[in-house]
Every structure is written in C-alpha cells, then in structure tokens.
C-alpha positions as CSV (number, residue, x, y, z in Angstrom):
1,X,-11.2,26.5,7.7
2,X,-11.3,23.1,5.9
3,X,-9.0,20.2,6.7
4,X,-6.3,21.2,4.2
5,X,-6.1,24.7,5.6
6,X,-5.9,23.4,9.2
7,X,-3.0,21.1,8.4
8,X,-1.1,23.9,6.5
9,X,-1.7,26.2,9.5
10,X,-0.2,23.6,11.8
11,X,2.9,23.4,9.6
12,X,3.2,27.2,9.9
13,X,2.6,27.1,13.7
14,X,-0.4,29.4,13.2
15,X,-3.3,29.5,15.6
16,X,-6.4,27.8,14.1
17,X,-10.1,27.3,15.0
18,X,-9.4,23.6,15.9
19,X,-6.6,21.0,15.9
20,X,-6.4,19.1,12.6
21,X,-6.8,15.4,12.9
22,X,-5.9,12.5,10.7
23,X,-5.3,8.7,10.4
24,X,-2.0,7.6,9.1
25,X,-2.5,5.5,5.9
26,X,-5.2,3.1,7.2
27,X,-5.6,1.0,4.1
28,X,-5.0,-2.3,5.7
29,X,-7.6,-1.4,8.3
30,X,-10.0,-0.5,5.5
31,X,-9.4,-3.8,3.8
32,X,-9.9,-5.8,7.0
33,X,-13.1,-4.0,8.0
34,X,-14.6,-4.6,4.6
35,X,-13.4,-8.2,4.2
36,X,-11.3,-7.3,1.1
37,X,-7.8,-7.8,-0.3
38,X,-5.8,-5.2,-2.0
39,X,-6.2,-7.1,-5.2
40,X,-10.0,-6.7,-5.0
41,X,-9.5,-3.0,-4.5
42,X,-7.3,-2.8,-7.6
43,X,-9.9,-4.7,-9.5
44,X,-12.6,-2.1,-8.8
45,X,-13.5,0.4,-11.5
46,X,-11.5,3.6,-10.9
47,X,-14.3,5.9,-10.0
48,X,-16.0,3.5,-7.7
49,X,-12.7,2.6,-5.9
50,X,-11.9,6.3,-5.4
51,X,-15.4,7.0,-3.9
52,X,-15.0,4.0,-1.7
53,X,-11.7,5.2,-0.2
54,X,-12.8,8.8,0.0
55,X,-16.0,7.8,1.7
56,X,-14.1,6.0,4.5
57,X,-11.8,8.9,5.1
58,X,-14.8,11.3,5.3
59,X,-16.7,8.9,7.6
60,X,-13.7,8.7,9.9
61,X,-13.3,12.5,9.9
62,X,-9.7,12.6,8.7
63,X,-8.3,15.9,7.4
64,X,-5.7,14.2,5.3
65,X,-6.0,11.5,2.6
66,X,-3.2,9.0,1.9
67,X,-2.7,7.6,-1.5
68,X,-0.4,5.3,-3.5
69,X,0.3,3.2,-0.4
70,X,1.1,0.1,-2.4
71,X,3.4,1.7,-4.9
72,X,6.5,0.1,-3.3
73,X,5.1,-3.2,-4.7
74,X,5.3,-1.8,-8.2
75,X,9.0,-1.1,-7.6
76,X,9.7,-4.7,-6.6
77,X,7.8,-5.9,-9.7
78,X,9.7,-3.5,-12.0
79,X,12.9,-5.0,-10.7
80,X,11.9,-8.6,-11.1
81,X,10.4,-9.2,-7.7
82,X,6.9,-10.6,-7.0
83,X,4.2,-9.3,-4.7
84,X,1.1,-11.0,-3.5
85,X,-1.9,-8.7,-3.0
86,X,-4.5,-11.5,-2.5
87,X,-4.6,-11.7,1.4
88,X,-7.8,-10.5,2.9
89,X,-7.3,-7.7,5.5
90,X,-3.5,-8.1,5.5
91,X,-0.7,-6.1,3.9
92,X,0.7,-7.1,0.5
93,X,3.4,-9.8,0.9
94,X,6.7,-9.9,-1.0
95,X,7.0,-13.4,-2.5
96,X,10.4,-12.6,-4.2
97,X,12.7,-9.7,-3.6
98,X,14.7,-8.2,-6.4
99,X,18.2,-8.4,-4.8
100,X,20.1,-11.2,-3.1
101,X,23.0,-9.0,-2.0
102,X,23.6,-5.2,-2.0
103,X,25.9,-5.1,-5.0
104,X,23.2,-6.6,-7.2
105,X,21.8,-3.1,-7.5
106,X,24.7,-2.2,-9.8
107,X,23.0,-4.3,-12.5
108,X,20.1,-1.8,-12.6
109,X,19.7,1.7,-14.0
110,X,17.5,4.0,-11.9
111,X,15.9,5.7,-14.9
112,X,15.0,2.3,-16.4
113,X,13.6,1.1,-13.1
114,X,11.5,4.3,-12.8
115,X,10.2,3.9,-16.3
116,X,9.1,0.3,-15.7
117,X,7.6,1.2,-12.3
118,X,5.2,3.8,-13.6
119,X,4.1,1.4,-16.2
120,X,3.4,-1.4,-13.7
121,X,-0.4,-2.0,-13.5
122,X,-0.6,-1.3,-9.7
123,X,1.3,2.0,-10.0
124,X,-0.8,3.1,-13.0
125,X,-4.0,2.2,-11.1
126,X,-2.8,4.2,-8.1
127,X,-1.9,7.2,-10.2
128,X,-5.4,7.3,-11.7
129,X,-6.9,7.0,-8.2
130,X,-4.7,9.8,-7.0
131,X,-5.9,12.1,-9.7
132,X,-9.5,11.3,-8.8
133,X,-8.7,12.0,-5.1
134,X,-7.4,15.4,-6.1
135,X,-10.3,16.2,-8.4
136,X,-12.9,15.2,-5.7
137,X,-11.3,16.3,-2.4
138,X,-8.0,18.2,-3.2
139,X,-9.5,21.6,-2.3
140,X,-10.7,20.3,1.1
141,X,-8.1,17.9,2.3
142,X,-4.4,17.3,1.9
143,X,-3.7,14.5,-0.6
144,X,-0.5,12.7,0.6
145,X,1.5,10.6,-1.7
146,X,3.4,7.6,-0.4
147,X,7.1,7.0,-0.4
148,X,9.7,5.1,1.6
149,X,12.6,6.5,3.5
150,X,16.1,5.5,2.6
151,X,16.6,2.4,4.7
152,X,13.0,1.1,4.2
153,X,13.3,1.5,0.4
154,X,16.5,-0.4,0.4
155,X,15.0,-3.2,2.6
156,X,12.2,-3.5,0.2
157,X,14.7,-4.5,-2.5
158,X,17.0,-6.6,-0.4
159,X,15.2,-7.6,2.8
160,X,15.5,-6.2,6.3
161,X,17.9,-8.8,7.8
162,X,20.4,-8.9,4.8
163,X,20.4,-5.1,4.8
164,X,21.1,-4.8,8.5
165,X,24.0,-7.3,8.2
166,X,25.4,-5.5,5.2
167,X,25.4,-2.2,6.9
168,X,28.2,-3.6,9.1
169,X,29.9,-6.0,6.7
170,X,29.8,-3.9,3.5
171,X,28.8,-0.3,4.3
172,X,30.0,1.2,1.0
173,X,27.8,-1.1,-1.1
174,X,24.8,-0.3,1.2
175,X,25.4,3.4,0.7
176,X,25.4,2.9,-3.1
177,X,22.1,1.0,-2.7
178,X,20.7,3.8,-0.5
179,X,21.6,6.4,-3.1
180,X,19.9,4.4,-5.8
181,X,16.7,4.1,-3.7
182,X,16.8,7.8,-2.8
183,X,17.0,8.8,-6.5
184,X,14.1,6.5,-7.3
185,X,12.1,7.9,-4.4
186,X,12.6,11.4,-5.7
187,X,11.5,10.5,-9.2
188,X,8.4,8.7,-7.9
189,X,7.6,11.7,-5.6
190,X,7.7,14.1,-8.5
191,X,5.6,11.7,-10.6
192,X,3.0,11.5,-7.8
193,X,2.9,15.3,-7.5
194,X,2.2,15.5,-11.2
195,X,-0.6,13.0,-10.6
196,X,-2.4,15.1,-8.0
197,X,-0.5,14.7,-4.7
198,X,-0.4,17.8,-2.6
199,X,2.0,16.5,0.0
200,X,4.7,13.9,0.3
201,X,4.5,11.3,3.0
202,X,7.7,9.2,3.7
203,X,7.7,6.1,5.9
204,X,11.0,4.9,7.3
205,X,10.2,2.4,10.1
206,X,13.7,0.9,9.7
207,X,15.1,4.1,11.1
208,X,13.6,3.3,14.4
209,X,15.8,3.4,17.5
210,X,14.5,-0.2,18.1
211,X,16.5,-1.3,15.0
212,X,19.4,1.1,14.6
213,X,21.6,3.3,16.8
214,X,21.7,7.1,16.6
215,X,25.1,6.9,14.9
216,X,23.8,4.5,12.3
217,X,20.8,6.7,11.7
218,X,23.1,9.7,11.2
219,X,25.4,7.8,8.8
220,X,22.9,5.8,6.7
221,X,19.5,7.3,6.9
222,X,19.8,11.1,7.6
223,X,21.7,12.0,4.4
224,X,19.0,10.4,2.2
225,X,16.2,12.1,4.1
226,X,17.9,15.5,3.6
227,X,18.5,14.8,-0.1
228,X,14.9,13.9,-0.7
229,X,13.7,17.1,1.0
230,X,16.2,19.3,-0.8
231,X,15.2,17.9,-4.2
232,X,11.5,18.1,-3.6
233,X,11.7,21.6,-2.2
234,X,13.7,22.7,-5.3
235,X,11.0,21.1,-7.4
236,X,8.1,22.7,-5.4
237,X,9.1,24.7,-2.3
238,X,5.5,24.8,-1.0
239,X,5.1,21.0,-1.1
240,X,4.7,19.7,2.5
241,X,6.9,16.7,3.4
242,X,6.0,14.4,6.2
243,X,8.2,11.7,7.7
244,X,7.2,8.8,9.9
245,X,9.6,6.7,12.0
246,X,8.2,4.1,14.3
247,X,8.9,3.7,18.0
248,X,10.4,6.1,20.5
249,X,11.8,8.8,18.2
250,X,13.0,11.2,21.0
251,X,16.6,10.9,19.8
252,X,15.6,11.5,16.2
253,X,14.0,14.9,17.0
254,X,17.1,17.1,17.0
255,X,18.9,15.5,14.0
256,X,15.8,16.0,11.9
257,X,15.7,19.8,12.4
258,X,17.0,21.5,9.4
259,X,16.4,18.6,7.1
260,X,13.5,20.2,5.3
261,X,10.6,18.0,6.6
262,X,7.5,19.9,7.5
263,X,5.8,17.2,9.6
264,X,7.3,14.5,11.8
265,X,4.9,11.7,12.6
266,X,5.7,10.4,16.1
267,X,4.6,7.5,18.3
268,X,4.5,7.6,22.1
269,X,6.9,10.4,23.1
270,X,6.6,13.4,25.4
271,X,5.0,16.0,23.2
272,X,6.0,19.0,25.4
273,X,9.7,18.0,25.1
274,X,9.3,17.2,21.4
275,X,7.9,20.7,20.6
276,X,10.8,22.3,22.5
277,X,13.3,20.3,20.5
278,X,11.5,20.9,17.2
279,X,11.5,24.6,17.9
280,X,9.0,25.3,15.1
281,X,11.2,23.6,12.5
282,X,8.5,21.0,11.8
283,X,5.0,20.2,13.0
284,X,4.3,17.1,15.0
285,X,1.8,14.5,14.0
286,X,0.6,11.8,16.4
287,X,0.9,10.4,19.1
288,X,-1.8,8.0,20.2
289,X,-0.2,4.6,20.2
290,X,-1.8,2.3,17.7
291,X,-1.5,-0.8,20.0
292,X,-1.5,0.6,23.6
293,X,-4.2,3.2,22.9
294,X,-6.1,3.0,19.6
295,X,-6.4,-0.8,19.6
296,X,-7.1,-1.5,23.3
297,X,-8.5,1.5,25.1
298,X,-12.2,2.4,25.3
299,X,-13.6,5.4,23.3
300,X,-14.0,7.3,26.5
301,X,-10.3,6.7,27.4
302,X,-9.2,7.7,23.9
303,X,-11.3,10.9,24.1
304,X,-9.5,11.9,27.3
305,X,-6.1,11.0,26.0
306,X,-6.7,12.9,22.8
307,X,-7.8,16.0,24.6
308,X,-4.7,15.9,26.7
309,X,-2.6,15.9,23.5
310,X,-4.7,18.6,22.0
311,X,-4.1,20.8,25.0
312,X,-0.4,20.4,24.7
313,X,-0.6,21.1,21.0
314,X,-2.5,24.3,21.5
315,X,0.4,25.7,23.5
316,X,2.5,25.5,20.4
317,X,-0.1,25.4,17.5
318,X,2.0,23.0,15.3
319,X,0.2,19.8,16.1
320,X,-1.9,17.3,14.1
321,X,-3.7,14.7,16.2
322,X,-3.3,11.2,14.9
323,X,-2.5,7.6,15.7
324,X,1.2,7.0,16.3
325,X,1.5,4.7,13.3
326,X,-0.7,2.9,10.8
327,X,-3.9,1.6,12.3
328,X,-3.9,-2.0,13.4
329,X,-6.4,-4.0,11.2
330,X,-8.7,-4.8,14.2
331,X,-8.8,-1.3,15.6
332,X,-12.5,-0.6,16.6
333,X,-14.0,2.1,14.5
334,X,-15.5,3.7,17.6
335,X,-12.0,4.3,18.8
336,X,-11.0,6.1,15.6
337,X,-14.2,8.2,15.8
338,X,-13.5,9.1,19.4
339,X,-10.1,10.5,18.4
340,X,-11.4,12.6,15.5
341,X,-14.4,13.8,17.5
342,X,-12.1,15.0,20.2
343,X,-10.4,17.3,17.7
344,X,-13.5,18.3,15.9
345,X,-15.5,19.1,19.0
C-alpha cells in the first residue's frame, strides 16, 4: 500500500500493513532549514519549486503533502491588506489587516473577494504548484489543500485580540463576519480541489481551549466547521476533510463527532480516551508535541514515544502518526526521521 492508500484506510478504520505517518504543513521548517524566505520560494520557477518541496516531503518520509499554506495571505491582499513574505525561516507577517472592526466586512462582497483572491500572484503561484504536486505525487500521497477554520479566518481579517473582544461586545457582527469567512473558505476549498487537492486541511488554532471556552466554541466555531464539511461533502462526498486545533482538545472530541470531518489533528491528549470518544466517526492524527517532544527529545526517545502511540493506534486502526502541530523551525531533522522511521519500520 502506498501512503495515500494507508491514510484512506485509517479514515475507514481498516487494518493496514503499517501506520501512516506525516508531518503537518512543515513549510516554515523547510524555509528555516534551507535559509530561505517564502518570497524566495515564490520566486522559484514552478517546476523547480514543486520538485524542491516534494523532495523534502519524500526525504522526511511523509505520506501526506500539504499545499497552498500561504493562501490566507492572498485573502488579506485581495481585501486591501498587506503581507510580508521576506523573513528568512519565519512565517509570513501581516503588515496591514483588512478590517478595523467586525462591521467593516459589510463593505465587501464574498464573490468579489474570491475572484480577487484567486487572481492574486501568491494564490495563482500556489495553484500552479498544487497541480504539479498532483501530477507528480497524487497517485502515491494525499495532496492536502490549506484552509482556515471559522475563527482563525476571521482573525486573519480583523486580528486576534479585536476578534476576541468583539465576540463578547458585538457577537452578532462577529457571526456575520464568520459567515463571510466560511463562505469564502468553501469557495477556496472548491477551487483548490479543481487545482489538484485530494484532501481539505483546515487549521483553526483560535478554537483552542487555551483561548475560548467550550460554550464559545459551540456558539462561534462549531456551526462554521459543520457548514464547511456539509458543503464540501455535497461537492465531493469522498473528499477527506482534516481539522487541526491546537492545545488540549479533549473537550473538542465529542462536539466534533457528526460534523463531517474525517481526520482530527490533535496535540498532547490521551489517545485511548480520544479513540473511545471519536467512536470511529473520524480518524486521529498526531500526537507528538512539537515543542515538548519533536523539538527537544532525542531521536531515541522519539522512537520510543512514537511506537507507544502506534501501539495504541493499532488497537483501533484509525490513526495517523504525526507531530501535534506544525513543526518548530529549529526541529532537528533527525527527530522527524525518527518519527517516520518508527511508523515505516
């Protein structure tokens, strides 16, 4: 079985010849390790850049490939914001956000923003790259598009602190903003599917229990996650959808059942308990902490910890071994290889 088949087997909770393994995104790590900025990557000729990225994923032994990771910057630019991609080995930085207050979104039309987004040079570049990923590796590995969950998409337009304040001071306007962002996310997910994505990956770190309560999650975040899944399953019922939320996501496990996600990317939580709560509704992806494990442990320690998680996963079959979040830029390559080797044997 190839990597793509292994991941799909995990989603179906089928027994497979080995546990699938993957990094989560990893682009900032790639840039840091190669002394590059994202702008330098975007300036590469398309074919060379695609081979560069695919070569790293292959070298690391990842069964999944992530693409379009900077497309949220194209959204900001399409709405009048500014993004700096010039930092070496660091994420893109928003220099100017499109909105000053939640109600500013009412000046925008979602169809117009989408049309401008797909014409932005960064999004157009990433779309070409995604098609090359599919052409060169789509039969062997899952090609995951990138999208933002409801709260994180809204924060990308308004800013995290203003959004958090507005959720309490002006919840109706925030919900309108969230609906706008969800609609835009759906349009972008469909566009990425047309451009070669074979899975949808959503990141919603602002839905972390470290930032919002369970009740706030249920009110503001969960409805949008459900709508994205419903729309994408209606568009392509076989399209896998993965969701990542940072931190201790134990209290998110039960609410996410029945939403339509196929994979839940989790950090440091009890896998046995998580599988019991998930009850085969979605596969689990993780959960080697990026800071407490991948960044700081030795390869030998990571090998042992990875094998412990593989053993738990084999009891249920619906498991993909991975870091608990995006790789820290200074993560030793030997540690990543220790993780993937543990799964590959």
